[in-house]
C-alpha positions in Angstrom: -43.8 16.5 6.4 -40.2 15.6 7.3 -38.3 18.3 5.4 -34.6 18.2 6.3 -35.3 15.7 9.0 -33.2 12.7 7.9 -32.5 9.6 9.9 -34.4 7.7 12.5 -35.5 9.3 15.8 -35.2 5.9 17.6 -37.8 7.1 20.1 -35.5 9.7 21.6 -35.0 13.5 21.5 -32.0 15.0 19.7 -29.6 15.1 22.7 -30.4 11.6 23.9 -30.0 10.3 20.4 -26.6 11.9 19.9 -25.4 10.5 23.2 -26.7 7.1 22.2 -24.8 7.1 18.9 -21.6 8.4 20.6 -21.7 5.5 23.1 -22.3 2.9 20.4 -19.4 4.2 18.2 -17.1 4.5 21.2 -18.1 1.0 22.3 -17.0 -0.4 19.0 -13.6 1.2 19.1 -13.1 0.2 22.8 -13.5 -3.5 21.9 -10.0 -3.2 20.4 -8.5 -2.7 23.9 -5.7 -5.0 25.0 -6.8 -7.9 27.2 -4.3 -6.7 29.9 -6.7 -3.8 30.5 -9.3 -6.1 32.0 -7.0 -7.9 34.5 -8.1 -7.3 38.1 -11.3 -5.5 37.1 -14.5 -6.6 38.9 -18.1 -5.8 38.5 -20.2 -3.8 41.0 -20.4 -6.7 43.4 -16.7 -6.7 43.8 -16.3 -10.4 43.1 -17.3 -11.1 39.5 -14.5 -10.5 37.1 -14.9 -8.4 34.0 -14.2 -10.5 30.9 -12.8 -9.0 27.7 -15.0 -9.1 24.6 -15.2 -12.4 22.9 -14.5 -10.9 19.4 -12.7 -7.6 19.0 -14.2 -5.0 16.7 -17.8 -6.3 17.1 -20.8 -5.1 19.0 -24.4 -6.4 19.0 -27.3 -3.9 18.9 -30.6 -3.5 17.1 -30.5 -3.3 13.4 -32.0 0.3 13.3 -29.3 1.6 15.7 -26.6 -0.2 13.7 -27.7 1.5 10.5 -27.7 5.0 12.2 -24.3 4.7 13.9 -22.5 3.2 10.9 -22.1 6.5 8.9 -20.7 8.1 12.1 -18.1 5.3 12.5 -17.1 5.5 8.8 -16.6 9.3 9.1 -14.4 8.9 12.2 -12.2 6.3 10.4 -11.9 8.7 7.4 -10.7 11.5 9.7 -8.2 9.3 11.3 -6.8 8.1 7.9 -6.3 11.7 6.9 -4.2 12.4 9.9 -1.8 9.5 9.3 0.3 11.2 6.6 0.6 14.4 8.6 1.6 12.5 11.8 4.3 10.5 9.8 5.7 13.7 8.3 5.8 15.3 11.8 7.6 12.3 13.2 10.3 12.6 10.5 10.8 16.3 11.2 10.7 16.2 14.9 13.9 17.2 16.8 15.6 14.8 19.2 16.0 17.6 21.8 13.8 17.6 24.9 10.7 19.6 24.6 10.9 22.9 26.3 14.7 23.0 26.4 16.8 25.8 24.8 17.9 23.5 21.9 14.2 22.7 21.2 13.2 26.3 21.3 16.0 27.2 18.9 14.9 24.4 16.6 11.3 25.6 16.6 12.5 28.8 14.9 14.1 27.0 12.0 12.4 26.0 8.8 12.2 22.4 9.9 10.5 23.5 13.1 8.0 25.6 11.3 7.2 22.7 8.9 6.8 20.3 11.8 4.4 22.8 13.5 2.2 22.8 10.4 2.1 19.0 10.1 1.3 18.6 13.8 -1.4 21.2 13.7 -3.2 19.2 10.9 -3.0 16.0 12.9 -4.2 17.6 16.1 -7.1 19.3 14.3 -8.3 16.0 13.0 -8.0 14.4 16.4 -10.1 17.2 17.9 -12.8 16.7 15.2 -13.0 13.0 16.0 -13.1 13.8 19.8 -16.0 16.2 19.1 -17.9 13.3 17.6 -17.0 10.6 20.2 -16.3 12.5 23.4 -14.0 9.7 24.6 -10.3 10.2 24.7 -9.5 6.5 24.9 -11.7 5.7 21.9 -10.0 8.4 19.9 -6.6 7.1 20.8 -7.5 3.6 19.7 -9.1 4.9 16.5 -6.0 6.8 15.4 -3.3 4.4 16.6 -4.8 1.0 15.9 -8.0 1.1 13.7 -7.1 3.7 11.0 -3.7 2.2 9.9 -5.5 -1.1 9.3 -7.7 0.5 6.6 -5.1 2.7 4.7 -5.5 0.5 1.6 -9.3 0.6 1.7 -11.3 3.5 0.2 -14.5 2.9 2.2 -16.8 0.4 3.6 -14.9 -0.2 6.9 -17.9 -1.8 8.7 -20.6 -4.3 7.9 -24.0 -5.1 9.4 -25.1 -8.8 9.8 -28.7 -9.3 10.9 -29.3 -12.0 13.5 -32.0 -14.4 12.9 -33.3 -14.5 16.5 -35.1 -11.5 18.1 -34.3 -9.9 21.4 -36.1 -11.3 24.5 -38.5 -8.8 26.1 -39.4 -6.6 23.2 -38.7 -8.9 20.2 -36.4 -6.3 18.6 -34.5 -7.3 15.5 -30.8 -7.5 16.4 -27.7 -7.2 14.3 -23.9 -7.4 14.5 -21.9 -4.3 13.7 -18.2 -5.2 13.1 -15.1 -4.1 11.2 -14.3 -5.7 7.9 -11.1 -7.7 7.4 -10.9 -9.3 10.8 -13.6 -12.0 10.6 -13.9 -12.4 6.8 -14.8 -15.8 5.4 -12.3 -16.7 2.7 -13.7 -19.0 0.1 -11.1 -21.1 -1.7 -11.8 -21.6 -5.5 -11.1 -25.0 -6.8 -9.8 -25.1 -10.4 -11.1 -28.1 -12.3 -8.6 -30.0 -14.4 -8.8 -29.3 -18.2 -9.9 -32.2 -20.4 -7.3 -33.7 -22.6 -7.9 -32.9 -26.3 -7.0 -35.7 -28.7 -6.1 -35.2 -32.4 -8.7 -35.9 -35.1 -6.5 -38.4 -36.9 -6.3 -41.8 -35.2 -2.8 -42.8 -34.2 -1.6 -46.0 -35.9 -0.9 -48.8 -33.4 1.6 -51.6 -34.0 -0.1 -54.9 -34.5 0.8 -57.4 -31.9 3.1 -60.3 -33.0 1.4 -63.7 -33.3 2.4 -66.3 -30.8 4.1 -69.5 -32.0 1.0 -71.7 -31.2 -1.3 -69.5 -33.2 0.9 -69.8 -36.3 0.9 -73.6 -36.3 -2.9 -73.7 -36.0 -3.3 -71.4 -38.9 -1.1 -73.6 -41.1 -3.0 -76.7 -40.1 -6.3 -75.0 -41.1 -4.9 -74.0 -44.4 -3.7 -77.5 -45.3 -7.1 -79.1 -44.3 -8.9 -76.6 -46.5 -6.6 -77.4 -49.5 -7.1 -81.1 -49.1 -10.9 -80.7 -49.0 -10.7 -78.7 -52.3 -8.7 -81.4 -54.2 -10.9 -84.3 -53.1 -13.8 -83.7 -55.6 -11.4 -83.3 -58.6 -9.7 -86.7 -57.9 -13.1 -88.5 -57.7 -14.2 -87.1 -61.1 -11.0 -88.3 -62.8 -11.5 -91.9 -61.5 -15.0 -92.0 -62.9 
């Protein structure tokens, strides 16, 4: 029985599994690096250049690993979001004096300095908690500076898993894409159909077209002929 043994073992012991999830989470955050970071970098042969990732905020792994590391990434982003208000408050209260100078030491004893100390302590504590999960200083820096501000208006669901149709060569493992939402979203445009024109129930009276001059003459001729044809039998009866 698996009492209190949640999650997948992934064929590894506990320490190996924790290291695997840390590396996957850090790899996703490190894809947000600036492209200038990769200039001049070469692989182990010393000749082949290291290319930046094709798509930022996306990694490809097996679907089981993606499902295991996703809660860890979501928690890291939540911690970074909690630190943003404290860091902004500390920046507003911070003194312009050089740190360690006599003016800065005197400012630290004031009420503003004490309040700044409280706000900074909260932000630093959250950074340390994120570092305990990732164990990578650069990944933590990217998380707090670049990734977290992007999701301030979102309450959750910062990542998504997209399963790839093809399997991995070698072991036929099911692969999936783990990426941040909001960057590569497909926006579907809704087309609004034009509303049909509703006509009134009562028919609208139309003006009769005026008769042309030629048509009037023909009508008069037909009337005269019909009158003559009617009078002819009466005249023949009188003569008899």
